[in-house]
C-alpha positions as CSV (number, residue, x, y, z in Angstrom):
1,M,0.0,0.0,0.0
2,S,2.9,2.3,0.6
3,G,3.8,2.3,-3.1
4,L,0.2,3.1,-4.2
5,P,0.6,6.9,-4.3
6,W,3.8,6.5,-6.3
7,L,2.0,4.3,-8.8
8,I,-0.9,6.8,-9.1
9,R,1.6,9.6,-9.7
10,C,3.3,7.6,-12.5
11,A,0.0,6.8,-14.1
12,A,-1.1,10.4,-14.0
13,A,2.3,11.5,-15.5
14,A,1.9,8.9,-18.3
15,V,-1.7,10.1,-19.0
16,A,-0.5,13.8,-19.1
17,L,2.4,12.9,-21.5
18,L,0.0,11.0,-23.8
19,L,-2.4,14.0,-23.7
20,V,0.4,16.4,-24.7
21,C,1.5,14.1,-27.5
22,G,-2.1,13.8,-28.7
23,L,-2.4,17.6,-28.7
24,A,0.9,17.9,-30.7
25,T,-0.4,15.4,-33.2
26,A,-3.7,17.4,-33.6
27,R,-1.8,20.6,-33.9
28,F,0.9,19.6,-36.3
29,G,-0.5,16.5,-38.0
30,S,1.0,13.0,-38.1
31,A,3.5,13.8,-40.9
32,L,5.9,15.8,-38.8
33,E,9.3,14.2,-38.7
34,Q,12.3,14.6,-36.4
35,P,15.4,16.2,-37.9
36,S,17.7,13.5,-39.3
37,V,20.8,12.5,-37.4
38,T,22.3,10.0,-39.8
39,T,22.1,9.6,-43.6
40,C,19.9,6.5,-43.0
41,D,17.5,8.7,-41.0
42,G,17.5,11.3,-43.8
43,S,16.6,8.7,-46.4
44,R,13.6,7.4,-44.4
45,I,12.4,10.9,-43.7
46,T,12.7,11.9,-47.4
47,L,10.8,8.8,-48.5
48,N,8.2,9.1,-45.8
49,R,7.5,12.7,-46.8
50,Y,7.1,11.7,-50.4
51,L,4.5,9.0,-49.6
52,R,2.5,11.3,-47.4
53,E,2.4,14.4,-49.7
54,P,0.7,14.9,-53.1
55,V,2.7,13.5,-56.0
56,P,5.0,16.3,-57.3
57,D,5.5,17.2,-61.0
58,V,9.3,16.8,-61.0
59,V,11.4,14.3,-59.0
60,L,15.1,14.0,-58.9
61,V,16.7,10.6,-58.0
62,G,20.3,9.8,-57.6
63,S,23.3,9.4,-55.3
64,S,25.2,11.8,-53.1
65,V,26.0,14.0,-56.1
66,A,22.3,14.9,-56.7
67,W,21.6,14.8,-52.9
68,R,23.6,18.0,-52.5
69,L,21.2,19.9,-54.7
70,K,18.8,21.1,-51.9
71,E,15.2,21.6,-52.7
72,E,15.4,25.3,-51.6
73,Y,17.7,26.0,-54.5
74,F,14.8,25.5,-56.9
75,S,11.9,27.8,-57.6
76,L,9.5,25.1,-58.8
77,P,6.9,24.6,-56.1
78,R,6.2,21.0,-57.0
79,F,9.8,19.7,-57.2
80,R,11.2,17.0,-54.9
81,N,14.7,15.7,-54.5
82,L,14.7,12.1,-53.5
83,A,18.4,11.4,-54.1
84,L,19.9,9.4,-51.3
85,A,23.3,10.2,-49.7
86,G,25.5,7.2,-50.2
87,G,22.8,5.4,-52.1
88,S,21.9,4.3,-55.6
89,P,19.5,6.0,-58.0
90,V,18.0,2.5,-58.7
91,T,16.7,2.4,-55.1
92,V,14.4,5.3,-55.4
93,L,13.5,4.5,-59.0
94,E,12.3,1.1,-57.8
95,I,10.2,2.7,-55.1
96,L,8.7,5.2,-57.5
97,A,7.8,2.5,-60.0
98,K,5.9,0.6,-57.3
99,Q,3.7,3.6,-56.4
100,P,0.1,3.9,-57.8
101,S,0.8,7.5,-59.0
102,L,3.9,8.8,-60.7
103,P,5.4,12.3,-61.2
104,K,5.2,13.8,-64.6
105,I,9.0,14.0,-65.0
106,I,11.7,11.8,-63.3
107,L,15.3,13.1,-63.5
108,I,17.8,10.3,-63.0
109,E,21.4,11.2,-62.0
110,T,23.8,8.6,-63.4
111,N,27.1,9.7,-61.9
112,V,27.3,6.7,-59.6
113,L,25.8,3.4,-60.8
114,S,28.2,1.0,-59.1
115,R,26.2,0.8,-55.8
116,E,23.7,-2.0,-55.3
117,P,20.1,-1.0,-54.6
118,D,19.0,-0.9,-51.0
119,S,16.6,-3.8,-50.8
120,E,15.5,-3.0,-47.3
121,L,14.4,0.5,-48.3
122,I,12.7,-0.8,-51.4
123,G,10.7,-3.4,-49.4
124,Q,9.9,-0.9,-46.7
125,F,8.5,1.8,-49.0
126,S,7.0,-0.3,-51.8
127,G,3.4,0.4,-50.8
128,S,1.4,3.6,-51.0
129,A,1.8,4.1,-47.3
130,R,4.2,3.0,-44.7
131,A,3.0,0.8,-41.8
132,E,3.9,2.1,-38.4
133,A,2.8,1.7,-34.8
134,P,-0.2,4.1,-34.2
135,F,0.5,4.2,-30.5
136,L,3.9,5.7,-30.8
137,R,3.0,8.2,-33.6
138,P,1.8,10.9,-31.1
139,V,4.9,10.5,-29.0
140,R,7.2,10.8,-32.0
141,T,5.1,13.8,-33.2
142,A,5.6,15.6,-29.9
143,F,9.3,15.1,-29.9
144,A,9.5,16.2,-33.6
145,A,7.5,19.3,-32.8
146,Y,9.9,20.2,-30.0
147,E,12.9,19.7,-32.3
148,R,11.4,21.7,-35.1
149,W,10.6,24.5,-32.7
150,N,14.1,24.4,-31.2
151,H,15.9,24.0,-34.6
152,A,13.5,25.5,-37.2
153,P,14.6,25.1,-40.8
154,P,15.1,28.3,-42.9
155,N,12.2,29.6,-44.9
156,P,12.7,30.2,-48.7
157,A,13.6,33.9,-48.1
158,Q,16.3,33.0,-45.6
159,A,17.6,30.3,-47.8
160,R,17.9,32.7,-50.8
161,A,19.6,35.3,-48.6
162,E,22.2,32.7,-47.4
163,Q,22.8,31.6,-51.0
164,D,23.4,35.1,-52.2
165,R,25.8,35.7,-49.3
166,L,27.8,32.6,-50.2
167,L,27.9,33.5,-53.9
168,K,29.4,36.9,-53.1
169,E,32.2,35.5,-51.0
170,P,35.6,34.8,-52.7
171,P,36.6,31.3,-53.6
172,S,37.6,29.1,-50.6
173,T,41.3,28.2,-50.2
174,F,40.4,24.9,-48.4
175,D,42.4,22.1,-50.0
176,N,40.2,18.9,-50.2
177,K,42.8,16.8,-52.0
178,A,43.0,14.3,-49.1
179,Y,39.3,13.7,-49.3
180,L,39.4,13.4,-53.1
181,D,42.2,10.9,-52.9
182,L,40.3,8.9,-50.3
183,A,37.1,8.9,-52.5
184,L,39.2,7.9,-55.5
185,R,40.8,4.9,-53.7
186,Q,37.4,3.8,-52.5
187,M,35.9,4.0,-55.9
188,N,38.8,2.0,-57.5
189,E,38.5,-0.8,-55.0
190,G,36.9,-3.9,-56.4
191,E,35.4,-4.5,-59.8
192,A,32.5,-2.2,-60.6
193,T,31.8,-3.3,-64.2
194,G,29.4,-6.1,-63.1
195,P,27.3,-4.0,-60.7
196,V,27.2,-1.1,-63.2
197,R,25.9,-3.4,-66.0
198,V,23.2,-4.9,-63.7
199,N,22.1,-1.4,-62.6
200,V,22.0,-0.1,-66.2
201,A,19.8,-3.0,-67.3
202,R,17.5,-2.5,-64.3
203,T,17.3,1.2,-64.9
204,R,16.3,0.7,-68.5
205,E,13.5,-1.7,-67.4
206,L,12.2,0.7,-64.8
207,I,12.3,3.6,-67.3
208,D,10.3,1.6,-69.8
209,D,7.8,0.8,-67.0
210,V,7.3,4.4,-65.8
211,Q,7.1,5.8,-69.3
212,R,4.4,3.2,-70.2
213,R,2.4,4.7,-67.3
214,G,2.6,8.2,-68.6
215,S,5.7,9.6,-66.8
216,R,8.8,11.0,-68.6
217,A,12.3,9.9,-67.5
218,F,15.5,11.7,-68.4
219,L,19.1,10.6,-67.7
220,S,21.4,13.3,-66.4
221,R,25.1,13.4,-65.4
222,F,26.3,16.3,-63.3
223,R,29.8,17.7,-63.7
224,S,31.4,20.1,-61.2
225,R,33.2,23.0,-62.8
226,P,36.0,24.7,-60.8
227,R,35.5,28.4,-60.1
228,S,37.8,30.7,-62.0
229,R,40.2,32.7,-60.0
230,T,40.3,35.4,-62.6
231,P,38.9,38.7,-61.4
232,A,35.6,39.7,-62.8
233,S,37.0,42.9,-64.2
234,S,39.6,41.1,-66.3
235,P,38.9,40.7,-70.0
């Protein structure tokens, strides 16, 4: 009997917590996600958001090369970047092909085709909606609301102002040769011809599939161009 008041207080605290979580869900909706901590978290948040929102007009799929093109860089309101950091474009292309509705245009970045598709992500997001525990959704929403309030993402005006500020700065003198050498060694390890051929064949099959259903697919390859050190006033 001596522990009964403690048990009552714990039950009351749990009820109060669930009430707060329920209010957060009612206020912000069930689609609010916590900020990503790892690249795996970011991939799941990106795909979760795509499944919950209306199908956009233009979708970009690819690897880390296309992932660096943030959505706030584009003025199109119905544009989504589904590229996965450290992933393969075939992964998202497989997921898109399994959805009941497709975007009008799919841009496929082909810089990195040597990585195998992520079968776990494909299986997890193959349906029109992701299955999740309904009991934990309000709790996750409450924590996500707190994180979003504490670390609010920039609005489009702030993002454009930051881009203008960066473009006005002089070129950086940071030497990234060590990182480039490491990336080159990692890319040269093993035999990539086999995986590339498999991914190319699968990409072709998926392109035929989505185009039969009314979507248009375009292959793209991004190339970085070094910034000139010549002053703007020079001829």
